[in-house]
VEXGUVO-601776 format. One record per residue (C-alpha): z, y, x; residue number from 1; residue in three letters. Coordinates in steps of 0.25 Angstrom, whole numbers, plus 5000, padded with zeros to 4 digits. Layout:
VEXGUVO-601776
{{Z Y X} NUM 'ALA'} ...
//
This chain:
VEXGUVO-601776
{{4850 5213 4834} 1 'MET'} {{4854 5216 4848} 2 'THR'} {{4856 5231 4846} 3 'LEU'} {{4866 5228 4834} 4 'VAL'} {{4874 5218 4842} 5 'LYS'} {{4875 5227 4854} 6 'SER'} {{4879 5239 4846} 7 'SER'} {{4890 5231 4839} 8 'SER'} {{4895 5225 4852} 9 'LYS'} {{4896 5238 4859} 10 'PHE'} {{4902 5244 4846} 11 'GLY'} {{4915 5235 4848} 12 'GLN'} {{4919 5242 4861} 13 'TRP'} {{4932 5250 4859} 14 'GLU'} {{4929 5260 4871} 15 'ASP'} {{4921 5272 4866} 16 'VAL'} {{4914 5273 4880} 17 'ARG'} {{4908 5259 4878} 18 'ALA'} {{4901 5263 4865} 19 'ASN'} {{4891 5272 4872} 20 'VAL'} {{4881 5262 4873} 21 'LEU'} {{4875 5254 4861} 22 'TYR'} {{4865 5245 4866} 23 'GLY'} {{4858 5253 4877} 24 'VAL'} {{4866 5266 4874} 25 'GLY'} {{4866 5269 4859} 26 'PHE'} {{4876 5279 4855} 27 'ASN'} {{4877 5275 4840} 28 'SER'} {{4872 5265 4830} 29 'GLU'} {{4862 5275 4825} 30 'GLY'} {{4855 5275 4838} 31 'GLU'} {{4856 5260 4839} 32 'LEU'} {{4849 5259 4826} 33 'ASP'} {{4838 5269 4830} 34 'THR'} {{4835 5260 4842} 35 'PHE'} {{4835 5248 4834} 36 'ALA'} {{4825 5254 4824} 37 'SER'} {{4816 5259 4835} 38 'GLN'} {{4816 5245 4841} 39 'PHE'} {{4812 5239 4827} 40 'GLU'} {{4801 5249 4826} 41 'ASN'} {{4790 5239 4831} 42 'ALA'} {{4795 5228 4822} 43 'ALA'} {{4795 5238 4810} 44 'ALA'} {{4780 5242 4812} 45 'THR'} {{4776 5227 4810} 46 'THR'} {{4781 5228 4795} 47 'VAL'} {{4773 5241 4793} 48 'GLN'} {{4759 5234 4797} 49 'LEU'} {{4751 5226 4788} 50 'PRO'} {{4749 5211 4789} 51 'MET'} {{4736 5206 4795} 52 'PRO'} {{4734 5197 4783} 53 'GLY'} {{4727 5208 4776} 54 'ALA'} {{4715 5206 4785} 55 'ALA'} {{4710 5194 4778} 56 'GLY'} {{4711 5201 4764} 57 'ALA'} {{4703 5213 4769} 58 'ALA'} {{4692 5204 4775} 59 'ALA'} {{4691 5195 4762} 60 'SER'} {{4690 5208 4754} 61 'ALA'} {{4678 5214 4762} 62 'ALA'} {{4668 5207 4753} 63 'ALA'} {{4670 5213 4740} 64 'SER'} {{4675 5226 4734} 65 'ALA'} {{4686 5219 4726} 66 'THR'} {{4691 5212 4739} 67 'GLY'} {{4690 5226 4747} 68 'ALA'} {{4699 5232 4736} 69 'ALA'} {{4709 5221 4738} 70 'ALA'} {{4709 5223 4753} 71 'ALA'} {{4711 5238 4751} 72 'ALA'} {{4722 5235 4742} 73 'GLN'} {{4729 5226 4752} 74 'THR'} {{4726 5234 4765} 75 'ALA'} {{4729 5248 4760} 76 'GLN'} {{4744 5246 4758} 77 'PRO'} {{4745 5241 4772} 78 'ALA'} {{4740 5255 4777} 79 'VAL'} {{4748 5263 4768} 80 'GLN'} {{4762 5257 4767} 81 'VAL'} {{4771 5262 4756} 82 'GLN'} {{4785 5257 4757} 83 'GLN'} {{4792 5256 4744} 84 'GLN'} {{4808 5257 4743} 85 'PRO'} {{4813 5243 4740} 86 'GLN'} {{4826 5237 4737} 87 'GLN'} {{4830 5226 4747} 88 'ALA'} {{4843 5221 4753} 89 'GLN'} {{4849 5230 4763} 90 'ALA'} {{4840 5241 4760} 91 'GLN'} {{4843 5255 4754} 92 'PRO'} {{4842 5258 4739} 93 'ALA'} {{4830 5265 4734} 94 'GLN'} {{4832 5281 4732} 95 'PRO'} {{4833 5287 4719} 96 'ALA'} {{4818 5291 4718} 97 'GLN'} {{4813 5277 4719} 98 'ALA'} {{4803 5280 4708} 99 'GLN'} {{4794 5287 4719} 100 'GLN'} {{4789 5275 4726} 101 'PRO'} {{4786 5268 4713} 102 'GLN'} {{4777 5279 4710} 103 'GLN'} {{4771 5279 4724} 104 'ALA'} {{4768 5264 4723} 105 'ALA'} {{4757 5264 4713} 106 'PRO'} {{4750 5274 4721} 107 'GLN'} {{4750 5265 4733} 108 'THR'} {{4745 5254 4725} 109 'GLN'} {{4734 5263 4719} 110 'GLN'} {{4729 5266 4733} 111 'GLN'} {{4723 5252 4736} 112 'PRO'} {{4716 5252 4722} 113 'ALA'} {{4710 5266 4725} 114 'ALA'} {{4705 5261 4738} 115 'ALA'} {{4699 5249 4732} 116 'ALA'} {{4692 5257 4721} 117 'LYS'} {{4687 5267 4732} 118 'ALA'} {{4682 5255 4740} 119 'ALA'} {{4674 5249 4728} 120 'THR'} {{4667 5262 4725} 121 'ASN'} {{4663 5264 4739} 122 'GLY'} {{4671 5276 4742} 123 'THR'} {{4681 5278 4754} 124 'HIS'} {{4694 5272 4752} 125 'ALA'} {{4705 5283 4751} 126 'PRO'} {{4715 5273 4759} 127 'ALA'} {{4707 5274 4771} 128 'SER'} {{4707 5289 4771} 129 'ALA'} {{4722 5289 4768} 130 'ALA'} {{4723 5280 4780} 131 'GLY'} {{4715 5289 4789} 132 'SER'} {{4723 5301 4785} 133 'ASN'} {{4736 5294 4787} 134 'GLY'} {{4732 5289 4801} 135 'ALA'} {{4729 5304 4804} 136 'ASP'} {{4742 5308 4799} 137 'ALA'} {{4749 5297 4807} 138 'ASN'} {{4742 5302 4819} 139 'ALA'} {{4748 5316 4818} 140 'GLU'} {{4761 5312 4812} 141 'ASP'} {{4770 5302 4819} 142 'ASP'} {{4779 5298 4806} 143 'SER'} {{4778 5284 4801} 144 'ASN'} {{4785 5285 4788} 145 'ALA'} {{4788 5294 4776} 146 'VAL'} {{4800 5296 4767} 147 'ALA'} {{4799 5291 4753} 148 'LEU'} {{4812 5296 4748} 149 'TYR'} {{4824 5305 4752} 150 'ASP'} {{4834 5298 4761} 151 'PHE'} {{4848 5304 4765} 152 'ALA'} {{4854 5297 4777} 153 'GLY'} {{4869 5293 4775} 154 'LYS'} {{4873 5294 4789} 155 'ASP'} {{4868 5298 4803} 156 'GLU'} {{4860 5285 4805} 157 'THR'} {{4851 5287 4793} 158 'GLN'} {{4840 5297 4792} 159 'LEU'} {{4838 5306 4780} 160 'GLY'} {{4824 5311 4775} 161 'PHE'} {{4817 5316 4763} 162 'LYS'} {{4805 5310 4755} 163 'ALA'} {{4791 5312 4762} 164 'LYS'} {{4797 5315 4775} 165 'GLN'} {{4791 5309 4787} 166 'LYS'} {{4798 5299 4796} 167 'LEU'} {{4795 5295 4810} 168 'TYR'} {{4797 5282 4819} 169 'ASP'} {{4802 5274 4807} 170 'VAL'} {{4806 5260 4811} 171 'THR'} {{4813 5249 4804} 172 'SER'} {{4827 5245 4808} 173 'THR'} {{4836 5232 4808} 174 'THR'} {{4842 5237 4795} 175 'ARG'} {{4834 5232 4783} 176 'GLU'} {{4828 5243 4774} 177 'GLY'} {{4831 5254 4785} 178 'TRP'} {{4822 5261 4794} 179 'SER'} {{4824 5271 4806} 180 'TYR'} {{4815 5284 4808} 181 'GLY'} {{4816 5299 4810} 182 'SER'} {{4812 5312 4803} 183 'ILE'} {{4808 5325 4809} 184 'LEU'} {{4819 5336 4808} 185 'ASN'} {{4817 5350 4802} 186 'GLU'} {{4813 5355 4816} 187 'ASP'} {{4801 5345 4816} 188 'GLY'} {{4804 5341 4830} 189 'VAL'} {{4817 5332 4830} 190 'THR'} {{4819 5320 4822} 191 'LYS'} {{4830 5313 4815} 192 'SER'} {{4831 5298 4815} 193 'SER'} {{4839 5288 4807} 194 'GLY'} {{4839 5276 4797} 195 'LEU'} {{4833 5276 4783} 196 'PHE'} {{4829 5266 4772} 197 'PRO'} {{4815 5260 4774} 198 'THR'} {{4812 5261 4759} 199 'SER'} {{4813 5277 4759} 200 'TYR'} {{4801 5278 4768} 201 'ILE'} {{4786 5275 4769} 202 'GLN'} {{4780 5270 4782} 203 'ILE'} {{4767 5277 4785} 204 'THR'} {{4764 5271 4799} 205 'LYS'} {{4771 5261 4809} 206 'ALA'} {{4779 5267 4820} 207 'ALA'} {{4774 5267 4834} 208 'SER'} {{4779 5256 4842} 209 'ALA'} {{4777 5264 4855} 210 'ASN'} {{4786 5275 4849} 211 'ALA'} {{4797 5265 4845} 212 'SER'} {{4795 5259 4859} 213 'ASN'} {{4796 5272 4866} 214 'SER'} {{4808 5276 4857} 215 'ALA'} {{4815 5263 4861} 216 'ILE'} {{4812 5265 4876} 217 'SER'} {{4817 5280 4876} 218 'SER'} {{4830 5275 4868} 219 'ALA'} {{4832 5264 4879} 220 'LEU'} {{4830 5274 4890} 221 'ALA'} {{4839 5284 4884} 222 'LYS'} {{4850 5273 4882} 223 'ARG'} {{4848 5268 4896} 224 'ALA'} {{4850 5282 4901} 225 'GLN'} {{4862 5285 4893} 226 'GLU'} {{4868 5271 4898} 227 'ALA'} {{4865 5275 4912} 228 'GLN'} {{4872 5289 4910} 229 'GLU'} {{4884 5283 4904} 230 'GLN'} {{4885 5273 4915} 231 'GLN'} {{4884 5284 4925} 232 'LEU'} {{4895 5292 4918} 233 'LYS'} {{4904 5280 4918} 234 'GLN'} {{4901 5278 4933} 235 'GLN'} {{4905 5292 4935} 236 'GLN'} {{4917 5291 4927} 237 'ALA'} {{4921 5278 4934} 238 'GLU'} {{4919 5286 4947} 239 'LYS'} {{4928 5298 4943} 240 'LEU'} {{4939 5288 4938} 241 'GLN'} {{4938 5281 4952} 242 'GLN'} {{4939 5294 4959} 243 'GLU'} {{4951 5298 4950} 244 'LYS'} {{4958 5285 4953} 245 'LEU'} {{4956 5287 4968} 246 'GLN'} {{4962 5301 4967} 247 'GLN'} {{4973 5296 4960} 248 'GLN'} {{4975 5285 4970} 249 'GLN'} {{4975 5295 4981} 250 'LEU'} {{4985 5303 4973} 251 'LEU'} {{4994 5291 4972} 252 'LEU'} {{4993 5288 4986} 253 'GLN'} {{4997 5302 4990} 254 'GLN'} {{5009 5302 4980} 255 'GLN'} {{5013 5289 4986} 256 'GLN'} {{5013 5295 5000} 257 'GLN'} {{5020 5307 4995} 258 'GLU'} {{5030 5298 4989} 259 'LYS'} {{5032 5290 5002} 260 'LEU'} {{5034 5303 5010} 261 'GLN'} {{5044 5308 5000} 262 'GLN'} {{5051 5295 5001} 263 'GLU'} {{5051 5296 5016} 264 'ARG'} {{5057 5310 5015} 265 'LEU'} {{5068 5306 5006} 266 'LEU'} {{5071 5294 5015} 267 'GLN'} {{5072 5304 5027} 268 'GLN'} {{5080 5314 5019} 269 'GLN'} {{5090 5303 5015} 270 'GLN'} {{5091 5298 5029} 271 'GLN'} {{5094 5313 5033} 272 'GLN'} {{5104 5314 5022} 273 'GLN'} {{5111 5301 5027} 274 'GLN'} {{5111 5306 5041} 275 'GLN'} {{5117 5319 5037} 276 'GLN'} {{5128 5312 5028} 277 'GLN'} {{5131 5303 5040} 278 'GLN'} {{5133 5315 5049} 279 'LEU'} {{5142 5321 5039} 280 'LEU'} {{5150 5309 5038} 281 'LEU'} {{5151 5308 5053} 282 'GLN'} {{5155 5323 5054} 283 'GLN'} {{5166 5320 5043} 284 'GLN'} {{5171 5308 5051} 285 'GLN'} {{5171 5316 5064} 286 'GLN'} {{5179 5327 5056} 287 'GLN'} {{5189 5317 5051} 288 'GLN'} {{5191 5311 5065} 289 'LEU'} {{5193 5325 5070} 290 'GLN'} {{5203 5328 5060} 291 'GLN'} {{5210 5315 5062} 292 'GLN'} {{5211 5317 5077} 293 'GLN'} {{5217 5331 5075} 294 'LEU'} {{5227 5325 5065} 295 'GLN'} {{5231 5315 5075} 296 'GLN'} {{5232 5325 5086} 297 'GLN'} {{5241 5334 5078} 298 'GLN'} {{5249 5322 5075} 299 'LEU'} {{5250 5318 5089} 300 'GLN'} {{5254 5332 5093} 301 'GLN'} {{5265 5333 5082} 302 'GLN'} {{5270 5320 5087} 303 'GLN'} {{5270 5325 5102} 304 'GLN'} {{5278 5337 5097} 305 'LEU'} {{5288 5329 5090} 306 'GLN'} {{5290 5320 5101} 307 'GLN'} {{5292 5332 5110} 308 'GLN'} {{5302 5338 5101} 309 'ARG'} {{5309 5325 5100} 310 'VAL'} {{5310 5323 5115} 311 'ALA'} {{5314 5337 5117} 312 'THR'} {{5324 5338 5105} 313 'GLY'} {{5336 5342 5113} 314 'SER'} {{5328 5351 5122} 315 'ALA'} {{5323 5358 5109} 316 'ALA'} {{5337 5362 5105} 317 'GLN'} {{5340 5367 5118} 318 'PHE'} {{5326 5371 5124} 319 'PRO'} {{5327 5373 5139} 320 'PRO'} {{5326 5387 5145} 321 'VAL'} {{5312 5390 5149} 322 'ASN'} {{5312 5400 5160} 323 'PRO'} {{5299 5406 5154} 324 'ARG'} {{5305 5405 5140} 325 'GLY'} {{5299 5400 5127} 326 'GLY'} {{5300 5385 5128} 327 'GLY'} {{5299 5381 5113} 328 'SER'} {{5290 5392 5110} 329 'GLU'} {{5280 5386 5120} 330 'GLN'} {{5280 5373 5112} 331 'LEU'} {{5278 5380 5099} 332 'ASP'} {{5266 5388 5104} 333 'SER'} {{5260 5375 5109} 334 'GLU'} {{5262 5369 5096} 335 'LYS'} {{5256 5380 5089} 336 'ASP'} {{5244 5380 5097} 337 'VAL'} {{5242 5365 5095} 338 'ILE'} {{5243 5367 5080} 339 'ILE'} {{5234 5379 5080} 340 'LYS'} {{5224 5371 5087} 341 'HIS'} {{5225 5360 5078} 342 'LEU'} {{5223 5369 5066} 343 'ARG'} {{5211 5375 5072} 344 'GLU'} {{5205 5362 5074} 345 'ARG'} {{5208 5357 5060} 346 'VAL'} {{5202 5370 5054} 347 'GLU'} {{5190 5369 5062} 348 'ASN'} {{5188 5354 5058} 349 'SER'} {{5190 5359 5043} 350 'GLU'} {{5180 5370 5045} 351 'ARG'} {{5170 5360 5051} 352 'ALA'} {{5172 5350 5040} 353 'LYS'} {{5170 5361 5029} 354 'ALA'} {{5157 5365 5036} 355 'ALA'} {{5152 5351 5037} 356 'ALA'} {{5156 5348 5022} 357 'ASP'} {{5148 5361 5018} 358 'ALA'} {{5136 5357 5026} 359 'SER'} {{5137 5343 5021} 360 'ASN'} {{5137 5348 5007} 361 'ARG'} {{5125 5357 5009} 362 'GLU'} {{5117 5345 5016} 363 'ILE'} {{5121 5336 5004} 364 'ILE'} {{5116 5346 4994} 365 'GLU'} {{5103 5348 5001} 366 'THR'} {{5101 5334 5002} 367 'LEU'} {{5104 5331 4987} 368 'GLN'} {{5094 5342 4983} 369 'GLY'} {{5083 5336 4992} 370 'ASP'} {{5086 5322 4987} 371 'ILE'} {{5085 5327 4972} 372 'ALA'} {{5072 5334 4975} 373 'SER'} {{5066 5322 4982} 374 'PHE'} {{5070 5313 4970} 375 'LYS'} {{5063 5323 4960} 376 'ASN'} {{5051 5323 4969} 377 'GLU'} {{5051 5308 4970} 378 'ASN'} {{5052 5306 4955} 379 'ASP'} {{5040 5316 4953} 380 'ARG'} {{5032 5308 4963} 381 'LEU'} {{5035 5295 4956} 382 'LEU'} {{5032 5300 4942} 383 'ALA'} {{5018 5306 4948} 384 'ALA'} {{5016 5292 4954} 385 'LEU'} {{5018 5285 4941} 386 'LYS'} {{5009 5294 4934} 387 'GLU'} {{4998 5292 4944} 388 'SER'} {{4999 5277 4943} 389 'ASN'} {{4998 5278 4928} 390 'LEU'} {{4986 5287 4929} 391 'SER'} {{4980 5278 4939} 392 'GLY'} {{4982 5266 4930} 393 'GLN'} {{4975 5273 4918} 394 'GLN'} {{4963 5277 4927} 395 'TRP'} {{4962 5262 4931} 396 'GLU'} {{4962 5258 4916} 397 'THR'} {{4951 5268 4913} 398 'GLU'} {{4943 5264 4925} 399 'LEU'} {{4943 5249 4920} 400 'LYS'} {{4939 5254 4906} 401 'THR'} {{4928 5262 4911} 402 'VAL'} {{4923 5250 4920} 403 'LYS'} {{4924 5240 4908} 404 'THR'} {{4916 5250 4899} 405 'ASN'} {{4906 5252 4910} 406 'ASN'} {{4904 5236 4911} 407 'ALA'} {{4902 5235 4896} 408 'ARG'} {{4892 5246 4895} 409 'LEU'} {{4884 5240 4907} 410 'LEU'} {{4884 5227 4899} 411 'THR'} {{4879 5233 4887} 412 'ALA'} {{4868 5241 4894} 413 'LEU'} {{4864 5228 4900} 414 'GLN'} {{4863 5221 4887} 415 'GLU'} {{4856 5233 4881} 416 'SER'} {{4845 5232 4892} 417 'TYR'} {{4843 5217 4889} 418 'ALA'} {{4842 5221 4874} 419 'ASN'} {{4832 5231 4877} 420 'VAL'} {{4823 5222 4885} 421 'GLU'} {{4823 5212 4873} 422 'THR'} {{4820 5223 4863} 423 'TRP'} {{4808 5228 4872} 424 'ARG'} {{4803 5213 4872} 425 'THR'} {{4804 5213 4857} 426 'GLN'} {{4797 5227 4856} 427 'LEU'} {{4785 5222 4864} 428 'LEU'} {{4784 5210 4855} 429 'ALA'} {{4784 5218 4843} 430 'ILE'} {{4774 5228 4849} 431 'GLU'} {{4764 5216 4852} 432 'GLU'} {{4766 5211 4837} 433 'HIS'} {{4763 5225 4832} 434 'ASN'} {{4751 5226 4840} 435 'ALA'} {{4746 5213 4834} 436 'LYS'} {{4749 5218 4820} 437 'LEU'} {{4742 5231 4823} 438 'GLN'} {{4730 5224 4828} 439 'LYS'} {{4730 5215 4815} 440 'LYS'} {{4732 5228 4807} 441 'PHE'} {{4720 5234 4813} 442 'ASN'} {{4711 5222 4810} 443 'ASP'} {{4715 5223 4796} 444 'VAL'} {{4712 5237 4795} 445 'GLU'} {{4698 5234 4801} 446 'GLN'} {{4696 5223 4791} 447 'LEU'} {{4700 5233 4780} 448 'LEU'} {{4690 5244 4785} 449 'ASN'} {{4679 5233 4785} 450 'ARG'} {{4682 5229 4771} 451 'GLY'} {{4682 5244 4766} 452 'VAL'} {{4669 5246 4773} 453 'SER'} {{4663 5234 4767} 454 'LEU'} {{4667 5239 4753} 455 'LEU'} {{4661 5252 4756} 456 'ARG'} {{4648 5245 4759} 457 'GLU'} 
//
């Protein structure tokens, strides 16, 4: 059957979110069996109705009392059907109290004999009275079966009941020997439904095809609505995921921009550092040149002094008489002034060098701290960027999975709609067949009534 194929096909999906729909949206195999049993309701009613062949027997028996009794014997079991527990293949075993239907069977066999005897004596047949009372009871009660034995369901899909309990909307299923129906709960309003053995019940009247049709239509509408709601939820989930992806892309762009800005700042700081180092090198070179120049000047002055001493060697032993006095003392004072001046210049250069070294050390330490902080910040941004890339890939994978599942669900929904159209066509054909059978059954009843009236006359 198409339903079973559909359920088995969808049951192979590994993703749990894809198992939401079975056929048109069944949440479990029990609901699928329920739908199948309701669909087979019209086909089940054809088994319950009598065959039109009884009309010829009733017409031929209308001439005599013996023929009327035989017609009553053949027609009466058609009105009151007593289903006995039978042992067949793929059917449940009979219960422990199997003696009860054996005692009830003779009673049903005695009813046609009593009806025939009453018809021969010219009295009213009790079968017709029982039939009229049953019709009134069925008009007030919508049950169509009575439990013959106690049955305890083994799982959630099976319906447990007690003997003589009324059952409602009893229909046959694709499983041989099993039927589907419902019973009233203790509150008298709600009903419990499930599967049970056909041999444990007695059908009192055929289920209404319109009721089963309305149940199928309501089930289809409910499943279609659930499928639409599920599709809307998936669309909303996809929209949310797309928004999250867009937000993450914006965050990635912002992080990349921040990273570029930080790289530019690092480059600028590195350039400034290089410029400062170049300035320090230039200052050191200038200081070295100044020191070299001072040393050269000192050497030149010493050489000049030595040359003067050599040139005036004899005069130095016998210095000329200075009318003003202090000839050698004047030379010594000039020499001391020059040496003092040179020493001051050397001390100033050393001080400038020490100050420059201290400032250079401070600048280098500051730059090293800035470089370390920038490196840490850069590493942190790189780690955040990697995490964002990983999360973005995960979201993309999830979105692809959701889209794939959505496509599968849409395909399943389209197949289910096609199956529903096929089932509706079959249901209409079965209803037409049932109408023809009902018409023939009415003709048989009219013939039986005529035979009974002739017997009375």
